Backbone as CSV, one residue per row, in Angstrom:
resi,resn,N_x,N_y,N_z,CA_x,CA_y,CA_z,C_x,C_y,C_z
1,MET,0.968,-1.213,0.084,-0.129,0.175,-0.017,0.929,1.249,-0.061
2,SER,0.536,2.254,-1.079,1.404,3.248,-0.817,1.124,4.362,0.332
3,GLU,2.127,5.200,0.441,1.958,6.016,1.644,1.317,7.285,1.051
4,ALA,0.402,8.094,1.584,-0.296,9.187,1.301,0.742,10.311,2.272
5,ILE,0.992,10.442,3.354,1.983,11.044,4.117,2.825,10.613,4.409
6,GLU,4.252,10.713,4.416,5.447,10.755,4.666,6.393,11.518,5.194
7,LEU,6.738,11.454,6.780,7.620,12.648,7.298,8.832,11.997,7.681
8,ARG,9.908,12.468,6.783,11.328,11.843,6.942,12.223,13.150,8.097
9,GLY,12.578,12.590,9.037,13.481,13.408,9.834,12.749,14.752,10.277
10,VAL,11.785,14.997,10.260,11.015,16.363,10.836,11.353,16.696,11.956
11,GLY,11.840,17.934,11.666,12.153,18.778,13.119,11.590,20.123,13.155
12,LYS,10.911,20.517,14.337,10.736,22.387,14.248,11.240,22.678,15.657
13,SER,12.258,23.540,15.580,12.451,24.650,16.744,12.069,25.803,16.701
14,PHE,11.764,26.616,18.006,11.858,28.022,17.687,12.975,28.082,18.879
15,GLY,13.604,28.976,17.967,15.213,29.229,18.862,15.719,28.290,19.604
16,LEU,16.064,28.060,20.790,16.793,27.124,21.038,15.907,26.108,21.523
17,THR,14.412,26.295,21.542,13.773,25.011,21.951,12.929,24.412,20.764
18,SER,13.545,22.824,20.612,12.886,21.866,19.928,11.716,21.249,20.309
19,VAL,10.750,21.924,19.474,9.319,21.158,19.624,9.009,19.917,19.313
20,ILE,9.685,19.898,17.618,9.633,18.241,17.113,10.727,17.949,16.713
21,ARG,11.107,16.432,17.256,12.699,16.043,17.130,12.642,14.997,16.191
22,ASN,13.235,14.836,14.964,13.469,14.002,14.354,12.514,12.960,14.069
23,VAL,11.030,13.564,13.572,10.029,12.556,13.555,9.724,11.864,11.846
24,ASN,9.653,10.668,12.003,9.793,9.551,10.639,8.770,9.047,11.113
25,LEU,7.714,9.399,10.056,6.065,8.598,9.899,5.415,8.365,9.022
26,THR,4.631,7.591,8.782,4.083,6.957,7.421,2.649,6.984,7.687
27,VAL,1.658,7.260,6.859,0.502,7.029,6.815,-0.050,6.790,5.432
28,ALA,-0.464,5.518,5.494,-0.747,4.749,4.333,-2.140,4.948,3.457
29,GLN,-2.192,5.092,1.996,-3.395,5.651,1.481,-4.343,4.912,2.284
30,GLY,-5.661,5.449,2.362,-6.906,5.051,2.493,-6.735,4.675,4.320
31,GLU,-5.790,4.828,4.949,-5.452,4.389,6.421,-6.208,5.639,7.098
32,ARG,-6.603,5.156,8.426,-7.128,6.002,9.702,-6.312,5.720,10.752
33,HIS,-5.553,7.115,10.999,-4.415,7.405,11.430,-4.172,8.093,12.774
34,ALA,-4.337,7.760,14.259,-4.171,8.774,14.967,-2.985,9.118,15.823
35,LEU,-2.890,10.597,16.003,-1.982,11.047,16.522,-2.180,11.371,17.903
36,ILE,-1.429,10.394,19.372,-2.341,10.983,20.541,-0.869,11.337,21.280
37,GLY,-1.051,11.606,22.252,0.139,12.158,23.350,-0.294,12.915,24.440
38,PRO,0.443,13.312,25.588,-0.084,14.179,26.284,0.155,15.595,25.906
39,ASN,-0.517,16.603,26.904,-0.810,18.059,26.331,0.680,18.630,26.294
40,GLY,0.847,19.036,25.296,2.304,19.708,25.336,3.314,18.764,24.253
41,ALA,2.671,17.723,23.621,3.721,17.001,23.087,4.083,17.538,21.720
42,GLY,3.186,18.103,21.339,3.767,18.998,19.832,2.885,18.529,18.698
43,LYS,1.265,17.918,19.189,0.943,17.249,18.067,0.460,18.131,17.228
44,SER,-0.414,19.315,17.624,-1.230,20.574,16.761,0.111,20.968,15.998
45,THR,1.510,21.244,16.189,2.422,21.866,15.558,2.817,20.747,14.603
46,LEU,3.059,19.384,14.947,3.109,18.581,13.813,1.644,18.516,12.703
47,PHE,0.612,18.545,12.951,0.094,18.888,12.355,-0.159,20.320,11.118
48,ASN,0.630,21.659,12.134,0.696,22.743,11.262,1.461,22.517,10.458
49,LEU,2.599,21.798,10.520,3.952,21.392,9.658,3.203,20.615,8.574
50,ILE,2.599,19.624,8.792,1.985,18.741,7.536,1.356,19.575,6.731
51,SER,0.282,20.415,7.282,-0.670,21.340,6.449,-0.377,22.578,6.199
52,GLY,1.128,22.902,6.197,1.646,24.089,5.587,1.713,25.403,6.488
53,TYR,1.243,25.228,7.558,1.015,26.557,8.604,2.384,26.683,8.874
54,MET,3.334,26.194,9.430,4.122,26.159,9.796,5.637,25.371,9.060
55,THR,6.519,25.890,8.894,7.981,25.286,7.616,8.775,24.389,8.657
56,PRO,8.685,23.103,8.480,9.919,22.738,9.313,11.116,23.133,9.394
57,THR,11.959,23.145,10.515,13.128,23.328,10.710,14.462,21.964,9.783
58,SER,14.041,21.150,9.779,14.423,20.199,9.249,13.978,19.081,8.670
59,GLY,14.277,18.025,7.964,13.736,16.939,7.424,12.560,17.441,6.225
60,SER,11.964,16.473,5.787,10.851,16.615,4.569,9.560,16.219,5.039
61,ILE,8.507,16.753,4.358,7.192,15.694,4.665,6.877,15.738,2.869
62,LEU,6.256,14.415,2.871,5.663,13.929,1.381,3.577,13.958,1.376
63,LEU,3.469,14.464,0.275,2.048,13.909,0.349,2.170,13.154,-1.324
64,ARG,1.832,11.999,-0.819,2.083,11.109,-2.077,3.168,11.068,-3.143
65,ASN,4.264,11.304,-2.049,5.519,11.087,-3.227,5.815,12.227,-3.508
66,GLU,5.296,13.178,-3.197,5.648,14.841,-3.770,5.995,15.732,-2.485
67,VAL,7.282,16.269,-2.310,7.299,17.043,-1.294,6.569,18.092,-0.988
68,ILE,6.254,18.511,0.125,5.048,19.727,0.375,5.785,20.453,1.471
69,SER,6.946,20.296,2.022,7.394,21.072,3.073,7.803,22.293,2.838
70,GLY,7.193,23.599,3.204,7.865,24.759,2.456,6.647,25.172,1.762
71,GLN,5.688,24.603,1.369,4.793,24.833,0.231,3.187,25.670,1.298
72,PRO,2.986,26.747,0.551,2.076,27.215,1.820,0.654,26.369,1.662
73,PRO,-0.194,27.013,2.712,-1.371,25.667,2.718,-2.497,25.714,1.596
74,TYR,-2.700,26.774,0.896,-3.387,26.765,-0.155,-2.783,25.928,-1.194
75,ARG,-1.626,25.523,-1.609,-0.973,25.106,-2.369,-1.494,23.325,-1.928
76,ILE,-0.467,23.074,-1.013,-1.002,21.700,-0.031,-2.512,21.072,-0.546
77,ASN,-3.551,22.218,0.169,-4.890,21.819,-0.108,-5.181,21.604,-1.670
78,ARG,-4.545,22.438,-2.570,-5.052,22.286,-4.145,-4.180,20.757,-4.196
79,LEU,-3.458,20.302,-3.365,-2.604,19.010,-3.776,-3.418,17.845,-3.168
80,GLY,-4.502,18.181,-2.321,-5.553,16.996,-1.913,-5.397,16.910,-0.754
81,LEU,-5.236,17.908,0.319,-5.023,17.302,1.649,-5.723,18.645,2.255
82,SER,-6.466,18.619,3.547,-7.494,19.489,3.847,-7.130,19.032,5.443
83,ARG,-7.641,19.808,6.198,-7.372,19.750,7.990,-8.654,20.744,8.377
84,SER,-8.919,20.245,10.000,-9.555,21.279,10.862,-8.941,21.672,11.917
85,PHE,-9.323,22.704,12.642,-8.779,23.272,13.577,-9.043,22.882,14.905
86,GLN,-8.320,23.056,16.084,-9.038,22.675,17.329,-10.110,23.374,17.852
87,VAL,-9.953,25.036,17.156,-11.227,25.585,17.541,-11.792,25.881,16.190
88,THR,-13.216,25.590,16.750,-14.162,26.064,15.170,-13.902,27.037,14.681
89,ASN,-13.794,26.546,13.549,-13.362,27.640,12.420,-14.347,27.870,11.316
90,VAL,-15.576,28.094,11.548,-16.921,28.493,10.293,-17.009,30.012,10.329
91,PHE,-17.987,30.341,8.962,-18.316,32.092,8.882,-19.350,32.019,10.092
92,ALA,-19.313,32.580,10.886,-20.728,32.461,12.144,-21.829,33.491,11.827
93,ASN,-21.535,34.307,10.291,-22.545,35.470,10.014,-23.036,34.859,8.516
94,MET,-22.785,33.588,8.173,-23.251,32.776,6.877,-23.832,31.974,7.057
95,SER,-24.701,31.475,6.552,-25.762,30.397,6.754,-24.877,29.155,6.625
96,VAL,-25.486,28.014,7.135,-24.893,26.629,7.021,-24.415,26.138,5.377
97,TRP,-25.689,26.617,4.388,-25.120,26.498,2.914,-24.408,27.373,2.578
98,GLU,-24.031,28.610,2.916,-22.957,29.401,2.356,-21.907,28.777,2.671
99,ASN,-21.770,28.402,3.968,-20.356,28.066,4.443,-19.901,26.899,3.586
100,LEU,-20.556,25.977,3.205,-20.608,24.605,2.069,-20.227,24.992,1.109
101,ARG,-20.901,25.823,0.431,-20.836,26.452,-0.804,-19.731,26.982,-0.992
102,CYS,-19.030,28.003,-0.237,-17.766,28.730,-0.487,-16.981,27.064,-0.263
103,ALA,-16.669,26.275,0.107,-15.775,25.345,0.311,-16.234,24.872,-1.268
104,VAL,-17.171,24.051,-1.626,-17.413,23.559,-2.979,-17.334,24.444,-3.903
105,LEU,-17.295,25.547,-3.893,-16.758,27.015,-4.916,-15.505,27.002,-4.938
106,TRP,-14.640,26.761,-3.815,-13.069,26.806,-4.019,-12.705,25.604,-4.635
107,ALA,-13.172,24.654,-4.641,-12.713,23.041,-5.041,-13.040,23.151,-6.500
108,THR,-13.892,23.678,-6.980,-14.462,23.316,-8.436,-13.837,24.353,-9.269
109,GLY,-13.112,25.427,-8.673,-12.105,26.691,-9.415,-12.885,27.688,-9.477
110,HIS,-14.276,27.686,-8.997,-15.100,29.125,-9.225,-14.405,30.054,-7.919
111,ARG,-14.789,31.102,-8.500,-14.703,32.407,-7.310,-15.850,32.686,-6.663
112,TYR,-15.840,33.248,-5.241,-17.132,33.702,-4.344,-17.561,34.912,-5.425
113,SER,-18.358,34.731,-6.307,-18.483,36.130,-6.997,-20.179,36.805,-6.419
114,PHE,-20.247,37.962,-5.887,-21.625,38.225,-5.476,-22.553,38.691,-6.824
115,TRP,-21.806,38.871,-7.733,-22.361,39.592,-8.929,-23.225,38.732,-9.864
116,LYS,-23.292,37.158,-9.552,-23.292,36.433,-10.241,-24.589,35.121,-9.252
117,ASN,-25.673,34.588,-10.136,-26.107,33.751,-9.202,-25.140,32.128,-8.971
118,ILE,-24.591,32.414,-8.047,-23.870,30.993,-8.188,-24.825,29.681,-7.696
119,ASP,-25.838,30.107,-7.513,-26.731,28.618,-7.244,-27.246,28.161,-8.328
120,SER,-26.989,28.786,-9.540,-27.515,28.368,-10.624,-26.534,27.518,-11.485
121,LEU,-25.407,27.198,-10.843,-24.494,26.325,-11.323,-24.824,24.990,-10.539
122,PRO,-25.226,24.207,-11.511,-25.455,22.825,-10.966,-24.305,21.975,-10.304
123,GLU,-23.141,21.840,-10.899,-22.162,21.176,-9.788,-22.357,21.855,-8.364
124,VAL,-22.184,22.809,-8.429,-21.923,23.489,-7.192,-23.396,23.048,-6.279
125,ARG,-24.794,23.556,-6.572,-25.540,23.582,-5.959,-25.735,21.891,-5.488
126,ASP,-25.367,20.660,-6.531,-25.799,19.642,-6.054,-24.729,18.930,-4.947
127,ARG,-23.591,19.296,-5.319,-22.348,18.970,-4.566,-22.700,19.573,-2.948
128,THR,-23.147,20.825,-3.133,-23.150,21.348,-1.582,-24.503,20.816,-0.769
129,ALA,-25.435,20.528,-1.984,-26.552,19.863,-1.138,-26.385,18.473,-0.550
130,ARG,-25.824,17.455,-1.544,-25.359,16.272,-0.736,-24.617,16.232,0.375
131,ILE,-23.604,17.365,0.619,-22.699,16.985,1.858,-23.596,17.894,2.935
132,LEU,-24.377,18.584,2.298,-25.325,18.760,3.608,-26.095,18.041,4.301
133,GLY,-26.338,16.792,3.382,-27.234,15.820,3.720,-26.336,14.933,4.347
134,GLU,-25.147,14.840,4.039,-24.237,13.798,4.756,-23.865,14.045,6.379
135,ILE,-23.968,15.291,6.587,-23.366,15.930,7.699,-24.681,16.248,8.510
136,SER,-26.150,15.827,7.795,-27.344,15.667,8.717,-27.612,17.005,9.221
137,LEU,-27.555,18.029,8.401,-28.037,19.385,8.804,-28.882,20.114,7.722
138,THR,-29.385,19.291,6.699,-30.521,19.953,5.529,-31.451,20.794,6.457
139,ALA,-31.855,20.240,7.809,-32.944,21.076,8.359,-32.330,22.316,8.650
140,ARG,-30.837,22.490,8.878,-30.438,23.634,9.155,-29.700,24.564,8.192
141,ARG,-30.269,24.500,6.941,-29.316,25.138,5.955,-29.230,26.615,6.016
142,ASP,-30.488,26.798,6.586,-30.296,28.261,6.513,-30.399,29.257,7.760
143,VAL,-29.623,28.451,8.635,-29.456,29.009,10.001,-28.107,29.575,9.941
144,LEU,-27.863,30.784,10.642,-26.604,31.071,10.574,-25.618,30.262,11.164
145,ALA,-24.178,29.903,11.116,-23.527,28.905,11.229,-23.070,29.417,13.260
146,GLY,-23.119,30.711,13.391,-22.935,31.197,14.598,-24.032,30.838,15.812
147,LEU,-24.942,30.660,15.212,-26.390,30.167,16.106,-26.561,28.682,15.935
148,LEU,-25.881,27.660,15.375,-25.827,26.448,15.365,-24.828,25.564,17.307
149,THR,-25.622,24.600,17.482,-25.300,23.871,18.879,-23.532,23.818,18.456
150,TYR,-22.776,23.708,19.384,-21.578,23.241,19.492,-20.907,22.227,18.680
151,ALA,-21.701,20.753,18.892,-21.764,19.630,18.101,-21.983,19.841,16.823
152,GLU,-23.111,20.652,16.495,-23.633,21.082,15.022,-22.540,21.758,14.350
153,GLN,-22.038,22.856,14.888,-20.710,23.446,14.357,-19.828,22.752,13.860
154,ARG,-19.267,21.664,15.008,-18.239,21.309,14.330,-18.610,19.552,13.264
155,ALA,-19.681,19.427,13.209,-20.068,18.584,11.873,-19.683,19.499,10.975
156,LEU,-20.488,21.009,10.467,-20.327,21.561,9.763,-18.490,21.897,9.414
157,GLU,-17.781,22.136,10.261,-16.404,22.335,9.908,-15.955,20.895,9.201
158,ILE,-16.906,19.604,9.596,-16.123,18.616,9.056,-16.335,18.474,7.489
159,GLY,-17.907,18.826,7.460,-18.347,19.292,6.297,-17.429,20.022,5.505
160,ILE,-16.952,21.087,5.860,-16.280,22.045,4.774,-14.703,21.437,4.590
161,THR,-14.281,20.525,5.527,-13.107,20.016,5.045,-13.062,19.175,3.953
162,VAL,-14.080,18.394,4.121,-13.916,17.325,3.131,-15.109,18.100,1.521
163,ALA,-15.972,18.867,1.668,-16.507,19.545,0.720,-15.505,19.857,-0.473
164,GLY,-14.379,20.077,-0.099,-13.029,20.500,-1.217,-12.803,19.395,-1.917
165,GLY,-13.072,18.032,-1.484,-12.682,16.616,-2.356,-11.456,16.451,-2.268
166,ALA,-10.777,17.064,-0.957,-9.615,16.587,-0.552,-9.567,14.820,-0.257
167,ASP,-8.700,14.068,-0.460,-8.793,12.763,-0.006,-7.332,12.388,0.842
168,VAL,-7.115,13.419,1.686,-6.648,13.249,2.731,-7.152,14.285,3.606
169,ILE,-7.401,13.965,4.750,-8.042,14.662,5.471,-7.423,14.871,7.228
170,LEU,-7.077,15.834,7.584,-6.454,16.026,9.261,-7.629,16.831,10.075
171,LEU,-7.805,15.802,11.052,-9.058,16.263,12.097,-8.078,16.694,13.407
172,ASP,-8.033,18.002,14.017,-7.498,18.191,14.982,-8.611,18.222,16.209
173,GLU,-8.615,17.008,16.764,-9.538,16.930,18.223,-10.798,17.512,17.658
174,PRO,-11.250,16.671,16.948,-12.804,17.042,16.634,-13.825,16.637,17.534
175,THR,-13.626,15.638,18.404,-14.745,15.777,19.669,-14.519,16.582,20.837
176,ALA,-13.327,17.243,20.834,-13.487,18.111,21.983,-14.465,18.791,22.698
177,GLY,-14.981,18.475,24.008,-16.075,19.317,24.598,-17.489,18.842,24.422
178,MET,-17.668,17.837,23.242,-18.691,17.094,23.246,-19.158,15.954,24.367
179,SER,-20.587,15.712,24.533,-21.244,14.723,25.507,-20.752,13.288,24.831
180,HIS,-20.881,12.336,25.499,-20.736,11.061,24.982,-21.829,10.855,23.635
181,ALA,-22.922,11.152,23.780,-23.947,10.734,22.615,-23.332,11.463,21.569
182,GLU,-23.125,13.082,21.719,-22.432,13.732,20.723,-21.466,13.156,20.257
183,THR,-20.458,12.535,21.038,-18.807,12.173,20.508,-19.437,10.715,19.419
184,GLU,-19.982,10.138,19.902,-20.970,8.889,18.962,-21.271,9.074,17.413
185,ARG,-22.123,10.292,17.588,-22.278,10.871,16.702,-21.551,11.060,15.569
186,ALA,-20.485,11.894,16.280,-19.558,12.542,15.672,-18.471,11.448,15.029
187,VAL,-18.307,10.161,15.527,-17.262,9.267,15.332,-17.808,8.895,13.850
188,ALA,-19.254,8.162,13.874,-20.157,7.774,13.071,-20.254,8.877,12.007
189,LEU,-20.469,10.025,11.771,-19.974,10.997,10.610,-18.737,11.002,10.053
190,ILE,-17.731,10.982,10.898,-16.335,10.769,10.723,-16.118,9.654,9.874
191,ARG,-16.334,8.351,10.337,-16.407,7.084,9.691,-16.895,7.344,8.313
192,ARG,-17.911,7.857,8.172,-18.643,7.854,7.042,-18.306,8.548,5.745
193,LEU,-17.846,9.991,6.405,-17.182,11.087,5.318,-15.781,10.561,5.000
194,THR,-15.109,9.878,5.596,-14.081,9.458,5.484,-13.647,8.046,5.006
195,ASP,-14.688,7.362,4.547,-14.719,5.943,3.786,-13.936,6.383,2.495
196,GLY,-12.723,5.616,2.077,-12.440,5.839,0.856,-11.168,6.983,0.664
197,ARG,-10.993,7.652,1.770,-10.145,8.757,2.338,-9.126,8.133,3.073
198,THR,-8.068,9.014,3.119,-7.056,9.156,4.020,-7.311,9.890,5.387
199,LEU,-6.898,9.370,6.582,-7.200,10.505,7.885,-6.474,10.224,9.004
200,MET,-5.890,11.307,9.330,-4.808,11.576,10.461,-5.552,12.616,11.392
201,ILE,-5.865,11.906,12.547,-6.626,12.807,13.506,-5.917,12.734,14.944
202,VAL,-5.792,13.719,15.635,-5.294,14.461,16.890,-6.692,14.242,17.568
203,GLU,-6.564,13.461,18.992,-7.917,12.994,19.506,-6.997,12.706,21.215
204,HIS,-7.878,13.302,22.132,-7.750,12.905,23.298,-8.698,11.998,24.146
205,ASP,-9.647,11.773,23.083,-10.468,10.455,23.993,-9.954,9.121,23.153
206,MET,-9.685,8.141,24.203,-9.307,6.914,23.760,-10.265,6.019,23.296
207,SER,-11.201,6.194,23.512,-12.578,5.196,23.255,-12.613,5.736,21.604
208,VAL,-12.604,7.000,21.094,-12.948,7.357,19.847,-11.296,6.641,19.314
209,VAL,-10.628,6.858,19.775,-9.110,6.630,19.159,-9.005,5.220,18.769
210,PHE,-9.055,4.443,19.690,-9.073,3.032,19.866,-10.158,2.153,19.000
211,GLY,-11.497,3.172,18.976,-12.681,2.478,18.342,-12.368,3.189,16.661
212,LEU,-11.589,4.041,16.357,-11.731,4.345,14.527,-10.507,3.952,14.238
213,ALA,-9.236,4.064,14.822,-7.855,4.052,14.257,-7.642,2.741,13.542
214,ASP,-6.917,2.755,12.351,-6.266,1.430,11.855,-5.161,1.544,13.066
215,ARG,-4.208,2.452,12.859,-2.798,2.857,13.019,-2.913,3.601,14.514
216,ILE,-1.991,3.816,15.353,-2.089,4.793,15.970,-0.600,5.085,16.198
217,SER,-0.025,6.441,16.329,1.177,6.855,16.749,1.200,7.500,18.060
218,VAL,2.095,7.829,19.280,2.364,8.076,19.999,3.486,9.127,20.082
219,LEU,3.175,10.301,20.369,3.811,11.487,20.230,4.428,12.107,21.826
220,VAL,5.701,11.829,22.129,6.064,12.695,23.830,7.125,13.311,23.446
221,TYR,6.860,14.554,24.311,7.986,15.278,23.911,8.665,15.749,22.407
222,GLY,7.475,15.767,21.369,8.069,16.219,20.400,8.612,14.881,19.426
223,GLN,8.320,13.509,19.978,9.460,12.526,19.603,8.242,11.300,19.375
224,ILE,7.980,10.276,18.375,7.313,9.451,18.334,7.913,8.168,18.897
225,ILE,7.477,8.152,20.044,7.965,6.787,20.803,7.328,5.575,20.570
226,ALA,6.398,5.108,19.755,5.672,4.125,18.933,4.555,4.650,18.106
227,SER,4.527,3.325,17.170,3.569,3.356,16.423,2.943,1.758,16.071
228,GLY,1.865,1.867,15.725,1.468,0.296,15.663,-0.355,0.355,15.502
229,THR,-0.829,-0.838,15.503,-2.146,-1.098,15.490,-2.599,-0.742,17.182
230,PRO,-4.120,-0.570,17.494,-4.530,-0.277,18.494,-4.181,-1.737,19.516
231,GLU,-4.132,-2.548,19.263,-3.823,-3.569,20.109,-1.958,-3.275,20.287
232,GLU,-1.318,-3.396,19.673,0.029,-3.244,19.801,0.295,-1.680,21.045
233,ILE,-0.305,-1.153,20.466,-0.091,0.615,21.177,-0.570,0.134,22.566
234,ARG,-1.668,-0.133,22.783,-2.221,-0.796,23.927,-1.594,-1.808,24.862
235,GLY,-0.583,-2.473,24.445,0.015,-3.136,24.891,1.808,-3.073,25.113
236,ASN,2.074,-1.650,24.485,3.183,-1.585,24.658,3.799,-0.710,25.945
237,PRO,4.549,-1.280,26.456,5.292,-0.729,27.826,5.477,0.852,28.152
238,LYS,6.199,1.191,26.628,6.566,2.865,26.572,5.746,3.450,26.664
239,VAL,4.430,2.899,25.947,3.356,3.876,25.880,2.843,4.139,27.310
240,ARG,2.630,2.820,28.165,2.225,3.214,29.600,2.834,3.917,30.518
241,GLU,4.282,3.563,30.160,5.245,4.580,30.849,5.145,6.037,31.001
242,ALA,4.933,6.067,29.211,5.350,7.640,28.810,3.869,8.366,28.855
243,TYR,2.997,7.798,28.639,1.620,8.363,28.320,0.434,8.204,29.030
244,LEU,0.375,6.892,29.604,-0.394,6.421,30.482,-0.121,6.752,31.946
245,GLY,1.225,6.653,32.426,1.967,7.459,33.691,2.025,6.065,34.442
246,GLU,1.895,4.820,33.792,2.564,3.471,34.515,3.639,2.847,34.089
247,GLU,4.457,2.324,35.074,5.656,2.164,34.998,6.068,0.775,34.143
248,ALA,6.941,0.855,33.344,6.920,-0.450,32.781,7.525,-1.439,33.453
249,ALA,7.015,-2.606,33.063,7.288,-4.125,34.023,8.895,-4.102,33.490
């Protein structure tokens, strides 16, 4: 199976402080890969490096064998990688429909033009409607995004992330702050929307991680200390010691 994402000796320093240290990591095409680790381990920084919001100090990052490290986020997005953020990132004063339509317009090569009837574009209209149904917000299509519940806003953001047509998706703590029931619905949505795509997810809820991921990597103090299947990670003594606070036998 070919790699969708590959990190080769990636490092990131801020002055004399090394935040990411010689990370080597591969995520296979079509794989659901979770990145876990304690707070401050560098997980969001690693996502910022992969998606182009930061440039590595050392090493290289590849997307389907093409080097993307150092390229701007919009160009990486055009190559087929899209991401969400820890903080909900939607246009609060635009409707649910308009939020999704913006993402679809960008993906289909159109520009948001206020002087023409963009809803007359069938490819844009149909694709927006399909994604709206997939995230179960059809009944809320005309509601301002800022008036949605927190869980609905997260669902909308995931919809926006996949609306661009990217086949490599990065989700940064998509279930943070959700109730158990909301988390279950969010996981079902993520599973459905990423079917056939490559998913890399940062998540603190271990029930989500072990229930969703094909493989898991553990980041501690900017270094990957273990990668493997959920069963391998669950039984890894280094993970228990460094991440779960248990001493290795």
